N, C-alpha and C positions, 0 to 999 in steps of 0.2 A: 268811463269807456276803458276797454282793454285795450295797452298799446302796445300793435305788432310792431315788426322790425320796420313796415313800412312808413309808419308814422312817428317813429322817436329819431327825435333830433339829436346830434352829436355836435360840438363846435369844436374848433382849433382856434386858437388865441394867440396874439401877438402884442407886444408892448408897441404904442407909437406915440407920437408929439400929444395926441389929445387923451391920452390914458391906454385904453385898450383895444385894438380890433380883431372881433369876434367873426369867423364864418362860420356859418349855422348849416349842417348839413343832414338829409336825412341820411340814417345809417345805412339803406342799401342805395345811395345816391340819387340822382336827381334833382328834386328842388334844393335849393341853395338862398341863401341870404346874408346880407355883410350887417353890422352895428359896431358903433362905436360905444363905450363905455367910459366914464369917466374912473370909477373904483374897479379894482377886481371884486370887491364884495359884490358888484353890481352883476360882474359876470356868474359867480358862485348862484346868486338868486333866480337866474335867466333859466328856463324850461330845458336843459340840455343833460342826457345821460350821462353821458360824456363829456369832459373838459379836457384837453389836450393842450397845454400852454409852453410855449417857447419861453424860458425863464428857471432856473435853477429852484428845483423845492428840496426839501432836506439838508440842512447845514450840519457839519460836523464841528464836534468840539475841538478837534485837531485835525488839520489837512494833510495828506500825504505828499508824495513827490507825483506832481503833475494836479494837485488837488483829489478828487473823490476818484473811488473805483469806476464810477461812470464814466467819465470824461476819459480815464485811460484806457476803457475798454473802447470806446467808439471812435477814438482818435485814427488808428491805424486803417479804419475802412473808410478813410476820406480822403486820402491821398493828399494834393494839393489844398483840398477846404480844411484840413485837420486843424489850421490856427485860428477858425473861426469858432473851436471849443477852448471857451476859457477854465483855467482852475480856478474851480471855487475854494476862495480861502475858511475860514470856522465862522462859526455864526457872531462870535465877538466882533471880528474882523468886520462884516457886513453892518453891524450895527453900528460902527465908529461913528465919530461926529464929524470928521473931517479926513481926506485925504491920507495926510501923514499919520494922522492916529490910527487910521485903518492896516495902515504898511507896519507901525511898530509890531500893534497887536498880532497881524497873520505871520510876522515873523516870530514872533513867540510861541504860537499856535500851530507852527508845522512843522515836519520835518521830512528831508531838510527844509531848514529854513528859508522862507522864502518871503518877499512882499506883494502885494496884491496890483494887480495889471489896472492902469487906469482905465484900460477899455470895461475890466469887471466890475469896478469901484463907480463908472458912469451908469449902467443899470442898478447899483445897489438899493436906492429907493425903491425899486420895481420889486426886486426881490425881498426886501423887507414887508413891502405891502402884501405880495403872496404868502409868505411866511405867517406874517400876522393875522392872516385872514382865515388859513388853514388851521393854526392854533385854535382860533377864537370858535370855530366850527367842525369839530371833528368829522360829525354826521357828513356834512358835504364834503370834506376833506377828500372820501373815500371817490367821489367822483373824478378829481384832479388830478393829471397824469402829467409828467415832465418829458417834453419832447425838444429834439433839437433839431431845425429844419433840415440842415447837410444831411442828418441821419435819415429823416424822414425822404428827402430827394433821393438818398442812395437805394433807399428801399423800393424807389417807386422806378427807380433806374436798373432794376432789375439786381440790386445789390453789388450796383458798380458807383465808383465816385465819379462825382462831375466832373467834365473836364474844363467846363466854365465856369468862372466866379461868376456872382451879382453884379459886383461892383468893380470898378478898376480907377485906384486913386480917387477914392469918394465919389466918384458917379456909377450910375447907372451904367450896366454894361451889356448890351442888346444881344449879344449871342448869349450872354448867362441868361437874361431874361427870356428870350424865347424858349431855350431847350428847358427851363423849370415850367414855362406856361404849357408847352406838349406834355411834359409827363404829368401834368394836372389833371391836362384834358382827356389824356390817354386814361385816368385813374376812374374817369366818370365822372369829374366835375364840370360843370355847364360853363361853355366856352364866354357866355355872355356875363358870368360874374369872373371868371380869368381872366380874359381882355378886356373887361369893362371899366367903367370909371372908379376911380380910386375913391372912396369918403372921406370928405374934407378933416384934416387933422391926422390922416396915416399919408404914406407912401408906397409908391406901386412894389417895393420890395417887401415892405410890412404884410400888405396884402396877401401877397406870394407866398410869404411864410406861414401865414395863419392858412392859409389854404391847404398848405404841406402836413400843419399839425391837424386839420380837420382830417384828412384821408389818414393818418395816423388814429386820430380817434374813433373812425369807424373799424379799422382794424381791432383797437382796442375794445369795442362792445363786442365784435365779431368773434373774440378769444385768439385771433390771430396773431397778435402783437408780442415782438419779442422784448425781454425787458434786457437792460445791460445796467449792473449784472443781474443772473437771475439765479437764486429768489432774490427781488430787492432789497436791502440793509435796512435797517432803519436809525432815525438821528434820535438824539436823547428827548425829542418832542414828538416820537413816535410817526413821523412824516418818512414816505419814501425815499431814498435815494439812488434811484434809477433813471434813463433814458430810456424812453419806448419806441418802438419803431414796428 
């Protein structure tokens, strides 16, 4: 069967308690569905022409000020939301056995020397999972792109930083959730999915972030997305080091 733009699926993916939540959408809008996957390799095996995931891809041998160039380029776009962009340390620090070890390695492999944030180290297992999956399957890795939800919402908001956070003191912030839902629906994502039931094993903000990534996946497939930086540099494993929006 010839795949037209109407029947091509793309996916936006975010980490969640159960593993990974994926929002599959048609390239041109319309249909959408949600799935939970225990492993990122299972996401890669799904029938999606583009996979846009909220997780760092491409790990430097040495980290610079503020992490990679990608983080430094997108932070100024986000106003008060820029703290959501974590500094990515070296690959060796990501693969450290514990937080103390990661901080020591990060300090030795960054310029200027700095430790790993606890927030970043908390997601290190998922960063490792993606890194291992992409390195093991170079052909499929070409379909996988790094996205940051706040940068995606910046794009959906007419390239303006959002004024409301998703959470305040660890709890969902209703005004921020409503703002993001309106932007997703304005981008053509179905209200039944945007405001609908959250799959077991994921949270409301995981769902919204996956949908924001899906909106960028549509842009990537359509050749409309921008990479930060452009063109994307490659790490020592030939993985792209860029955030797309």
